[in-house]
C-alpha positions as CSV (number, residue, x, y, z in Angstrom):
1,M,81.1,115.4,98.8
2,R,84.2,113.4,99.6
3,Y,83.0,110.4,97.7
4,V,82.5,112.5,94.5
5,A,85.8,114.2,95.0
6,A,87.4,110.8,95.3
7,Y,85.6,109.5,92.2
8,L,86.7,112.4,90.3
9,L,90.4,112.0,91.4
10,A,90.3,108.4,90.1
11,V,88.8,109.4,86.7
12,I,91.4,112.2,86.3
13,G,94.0,109.7,87.3
14,G,92.9,107.7,84.2
15,N,90.5,105.2,85.7
16,K,87.3,105.4,83.5
17,S,85.3,103.3,85.8
18,P,86.3,103.6,89.4
19,S,85.2,100.9,91.9
20,V,84.4,101.1,95.6
21,G,87.8,99.9,96.2
22,D,89.5,102.7,94.3
23,I,87.4,105.2,96.3
24,E,88.4,103.5,99.6
25,K,92.0,103.6,98.5
26,I,91.9,107.2,97.7
27,L,90.1,108.3,100.9
28,G,92.0,105.8,103.1
29,S,95.2,107.7,101.8
30,V,94.2,110.7,103.9
31,G,92.7,108.7,106.9
32,I,89.0,108.7,106.1
33,E,86.9,105.6,106.6
34,V,84.6,104.9,103.8
35,E,80.9,104.0,104.2
36,K,80.4,101.6,101.2
37,A,76.8,102.5,100.8
38,N,77.8,106.0,100.0
39,A,80.6,105.1,97.7
40,E,78.2,102.6,95.9
41,K,75.6,105.4,95.5
42,V,78.1,107.8,94.0
43,I,79.4,105.0,91.6
44,S,75.8,104.0,90.5
45,E,74.8,107.8,90.0
46,L,77.8,108.5,87.9
47,K,78.4,105.2,86.0
48,G,78.3,105.7,82.3
49,K,77.9,109.6,82.5
50,N,80.3,112.1,80.9
51,L,81.7,113.8,83.8
52,E,82.8,116.9,81.7
53,E,79.0,117.4,80.6
54,L,77.8,116.9,84.1
55,I,80.4,119.6,85.4
56,A,79.4,122.0,82.6
57,E,75.6,121.4,83.4
58,G,76.3,122.2,87.1
59,S,78.3,125.3,86.2
60,E,75.5,126.6,84.2
61,K,73.0,126.1,87.0
62,L,75.3,127.7,89.6
63,A,75.8,130.8,87.3
64,S,72.1,131.3,87.4
65,M,71.7,131.3,91.2
66,P,71.8,134.6,93.2
67,S,75.2,134.8,94.9
68,G,74.1,137.4,97.7
69,G,76.1,140.5,98.4
70,G,73.5,143.3,98.8
71,G,75.3,146.6,97.9
72,G,78.5,148.1,99.3
73,G,79.5,149.3,102.7
74,A,79.7,152.6,103.8
75,A,83.3,154.3,103.4
76,A,85.1,154.4,106.7
77,A,86.2,157.8,108.1
78,P,89.9,158.6,108.0
79,A,91.8,157.8,111.3
80,A,93.4,160.7,113.0
81,G,96.7,158.8,113.7
82,G,98.6,156.9,111.1
83,E,100.4,154.9,113.7
84,A,97.2,153.4,115.0
85,K,96.4,152.2,111.4
86,E,99.7,150.4,111.1
87,E,99.3,148.7,114.4
88,K,95.9,147.5,113.6
89,K,97.2,146.2,110.2
90,E,100.0,144.3,111.8
91,E,97.7,142.7,114.4
92,K,95.3,141.6,111.5
93,K,98.2,140.2,109.6
94,E,99.4,138.2,112.6
95,E,95.8,136.9,113.1
96,S,95.4,135.8,109.5
97,E,98.7,133.9,109.5
98,E,97.5,131.9,112.6
99,E,94.1,131.2,110.9
100,E,95.9,129.8,107.7
101,D,97.8,127.2,109.7
102,D,94.6,126.3,111.5
103,D,92.3,124.8,108.8
104,M,89.2,126.0,110.7
105,G,88.2,122.7,111.9
106,F,87.4,121.1,108.5
107,G,89.3,120.0,105.4
108,L,88.4,118.9,101.9
109,F,87.7,115.3,103.0
110,D,85.7,115.9,106.3
């Protein structure tokens, strides 16, 4: 996925025909070592193809796939104490802020 993303970034940047060196430069800028075989495969598969058409085709295929989500959950019973609710919300908010800083162990180019 990182090789495709780097290829697309190069094309968006105005390079109509990115090379392995271009992909290496993009991925290297974020500290990722490039396996040339993978970069060459992406380049050979995408060379001469219209990326906008490929993205549109992929979007159509994704739209036809089921996306899970089987029904709604049961409604929660109202809590007796309003203060308890507020404390829980504050705890959840603090936890979510910590999780946002911690990218869950992976990133776009991992």
